[in-house]
C-alpha positions as CSV (number, residue, x, y, z in Angstrom):
1,M,3.3,12.1,11.4
2,S,4.7,13.1,8.1
3,D,2.3,14.1,5.1
4,L,2.6,9.9,4.3
5,A,1.7,8.5,6.4
6,T,-1.0,10.5,7.5
7,E,-2.3,10.2,4.4
8,I,-1.1,6.2,3.5
9,L,-3.6,6.1,7.2
10,A,-6.2,7.9,6.5
11,L,-7.0,5.8,3.0
12,R,-8.2,2.7,5.1
13,Q,-10.9,3.2,5.9
14,W,-11.4,2.3,3.0
15,V,-9.3,-0.2,2.5
16,H,-8.7,-4.0,4.3
17,I,-6.8,-7.3,2.7
18,G,-8.7,-9.5,0.6
19,H,-5.8,-12.5,0.6
20,H,-2.4,-11.8,1.3
21,I,0.7,-14.1,1.3
22,P,3.5,-13.4,2.1
23,G,4.6,-11.4,-1.5
24,R,1.0,-11.8,-2.9
25,I,-1.9,-9.9,-1.5
26,R,-5.2,-8.6,-2.5
27,L,-6.7,-4.9,-1.4
28,K,-10.4,-4.9,-1.1
29,F,-11.0,-0.9,-1.4
30,N,-14.5,0.4,-0.8
31,S,-15.8,2.0,-3.5
32,A,-15.9,5.6,-1.4
33,I,-12.3,5.9,-2.4
34,V,-12.4,6.9,-5.9
35,A,-14.1,10.1,-5.6
36,K,-10.8,10.4,-2.3
37,L,-8.6,9.2,-5.0
38,A,-9.7,11.1,-7.7
39,R,-7.6,13.9,-7.8
40,Y,-4.5,11.8,-7.6
41,K,-3.6,10.5,-10.6
42,T,-3.9,6.9,-9.8
43,E,-3.1,4.6,-12.7
44,H,0.4,7.1,-13.4
45,T,1.3,6.7,-10.0
46,L,0.7,2.9,-9.5
47,E,3.4,2.4,-12.9
48,Q,5.6,4.6,-11.4
49,A,5.4,2.1,-8.0
50,I,6.1,-0.8,-10.3
51,Q,9.3,1.2,-11.1
52,F,10.3,1.0,-7.4
53,A,11.8,-2.5,-7.0
54,P,9.9,-3.7,-3.8
55,L,7.1,-3.8,-6.2
56,K,6.6,-6.0,-9.5
57,R,4.0,-6.2,-10.3
58,Y,0.3,-5.0,-9.7
59,Q,-3.5,-5.5,-11.2
60,L,-5.9,-2.6,-10.4
61,N,-9.7,-5.0,-10.8
62,S,-12.6,-2.4,-10.7
63,D,-15.5,-5.2,-10.8
64,T,-14.3,-6.2,-7.6
65,N,-12.9,-3.4,-6.4
66,S,-9.3,-4.9,-5.7
67,L,-6.0,-3.8,-6.4
68,L,-3.6,-7.2,-6.7
69,L,0.3,-6.8,-5.6
70,E,2.7,-8.9,-5.9
71,Y,6.3,-7.2,-3.7
72,D,9.4,-9.2,-2.7
73,P,9.0,-9.8,1.0
74,S,12.7,-9.7,1.6
75,V,12.1,-5.7,0.9
76,I,8.6,-5.7,2.3
77,K,7.6,-7.7,5.4
78,P,4.2,-9.5,5.4
79,A,3.5,-9.0,8.7
80,L,3.2,-5.0,8.2
81,L,1.5,-5.3,5.2
82,D,-0.9,-7.1,8.1
83,Q,-0.3,-4.7,11.0
84,L,-0.8,-2.3,8.3
85,F,-4.1,-2.5,7.8
86,D,-4.9,-4.0,10.8
87,T,-8.2,-2.2,12.9
88,D,-5.7,-1.4,15.5
89,Q,-4.8,2.5,15.5
90,A,-1.3,1.8,17.5
91,Q,-0.4,-0.8,14.8
92,A,-1.1,0.7,12.0
93,L,1.2,3.4,12.7
94,Q,3.8,1.6,14.2
95,A,4.2,-0.2,10.2
96,C,3.0,2.7,8.7
97,A,6.6,4.0,10.4
98,S,8.2,1.6,10.5
99,L,7.5,0.7,6.6
100,I,7.8,4.8,5.5
101,A,11.9,4.1,8.2
102,T,12.8,0.8,5.4
103,L,11.6,2.2,2.3
104,S,12.8,5.7,1.6
105,P,16.0,4.9,1.5
106,I,15.6,2.8,-1.1
107,Y,12.9,4.3,-3.5
108,H,16.4,7.3,-3.1
109,A,18.5,5.2,-3.8
110,G,17.2,4.6,-7.1
111,A,15.5,8.2,-8.1
């Protein structure tokens, strides 16, 4: 498993899907994740991520502990996002690997 997949899967314990329709997902997070993410420049990372073509827009709401992401559902398959945040670790691992495999070429092409 790659380091990226390990980090993504580790964050699952603090994040769950609040609402999801194809192209738009609201992730709810436990405030304990803030300490975990303190080492990252979260706002800067989100600004960079939005430059990535499959991601269209984000809205971070610290009052409701949620992150709204709008994405291109023809590139990022909605079912993979559902599986990524599913309670089944094996399904989450498979979804994470599929997402990384799908998005890596797009990311590297734009870099």
